[in-house]
C-alpha angles and dihedrals in degrees: 000000000000133000093248093049093050093046090052093046097047098041096043094082128068092215136010117211102175117061091193089060090048091055094038092238137135126243093259096057114137128226090260092052091048092050092044093051092047091052092049094049094043090057089054098048103029110129090235089058095047110059111191092019099076098132094049092039092054090049093048093046091051091051095053092042091055091046092052094048090048094054093044087062104088097209094048092046090057090055093053092044090053091050092050092049090050090048091052091050092049092048093048091050093048092047092051091052092046093047090050090051091048091048091055089052093046094248128139121262124260114278115260095220091072096059097093092049090049091050091051091049090050090050090055090048092052092047090051089050090051091050091048091050091047090049090049092048092047091047091047091049090048092050092046091048090049092048090048091052090049091051091048091049091049091049091049091049091050091050091049091048091048091048091049092049091049091051090050091050091049090049090053092046092053095046096098091048092051091048092050092048090051093049092049090050092050092049092050090047092052092048091050092049093050091050091054091051093050091048090063092058098046116129114223124190117233116264115271118242125186117240114249120222126198094246095049091081113083097205093058123082129196116264117239117248 
């Protein structure tokens, strides 16, 4: 296990999906084994230990750091352990079928030293299937959400159109009433205006005042002749 070999191994893939494969560990690895393997690999690919290989060293160090943190998360580790167990079961089933077929044809059984590689390949296959299912589910949810929004917008538009039509009908129904009200208002306005005009030409008699005589006042007496 050399620095150059690990840099080549880790940087040769566009994407790693199995953190156990990154750290070269089995599904039953303990916390101590995960930390120990991370420390060992980090010393090999750390940028300070790989002069002239800084870009690849940074990439490799990031890959093993993410893998270690993923496996140190208990819930995430259970998911990867379950996938690896399923991969082992699939490989064992396929190998049994293939060995039975070979036996009927008189051929030798599959070599045992290829099992680990087959399990890793099956893990990658399962993870790809999971990503494809997730992508399909996300896309389906997105399409359903989009269709739902479209239905809601159509329903809202129909309600607005119905409301607009109802308002137009109500406007038509109340037309006669509005016309009558306007005519009544105009007639009243004309009557009021004519009254004001006639009031300006009205002839009023002067106010009546009673004639006063000298003897009508009590405080005055007749003068002697």
